[in-house]
N, C-alpha and C positions, 0 to 999 in steps of 0.2 A: 504494500499499499504506500503510495507516495506521501511524503511529508506534507504538512499543512501550512506551516508558517515560513514562507520563502523570504520574507523581509528580514529575517534574522541571519540569513546567510551573508558572510562577509569574506573579503579577500583572505586566502590562506586556509579557509575551512576545507575539509576533505569530506566528500559525500560519496555514497554508494550509488552507482548508476545501474539500472536494471539491464538485464540481457536484452539485446535487440538485434535484428537482422543477422542472426547467427553468431553474434559476438557475445561472449560471456559477461556476466555481471563484473564490474570493475570499479576501482577507486578513481576519483577525479578531484583535482584541486581547483577550487573556485578562485577566479581572478576578479570577475565583476558579476553583479546581479542586475538583471534587466526585468522588464515587466512580466515576461513569460518564459525566461530562460536564464542560464548562467553561462559565462565563458570561462575558459581555463584549459587545463591539460590533463589528459588521462595519465595516471601514474602507475597503473598495473594493467596486466592483460596485453592482448595483441596491439592495442592502440597506445601503449605507453609512450609518452612524449609527444603525442599528437594533440594539436589544438582542436577544440570543439566548442559548440554552443548547444548543449543538450537542454531540451525543454524541461520545465518543472515536472511534467508527467513521468519523466524517466528517473527522477531522483527518488530512491527508496527511503534513505535515511541519512542522517549526518553521522559520519564515521568518527571524526574528531574536529574540535574547534581550534582555530589558530591561536586563540588566547589561552588555551589549556595545554599547549605543548611547550 
């Protein structure tokens, strides 16, 4: 189930992205938050190091917060 409060996401937060298009679930570091998506880079899986802008519907949960590391 996607997270509900996207406004809390901030630069450096790491979220879990749901599997899609044959790609497995993976971790993604948030760079910016927009009205309907975030931007940043995948940090695990086959897309590691690749820039993306996944929609909020693909975010399953927050893995870790930037201010907690």
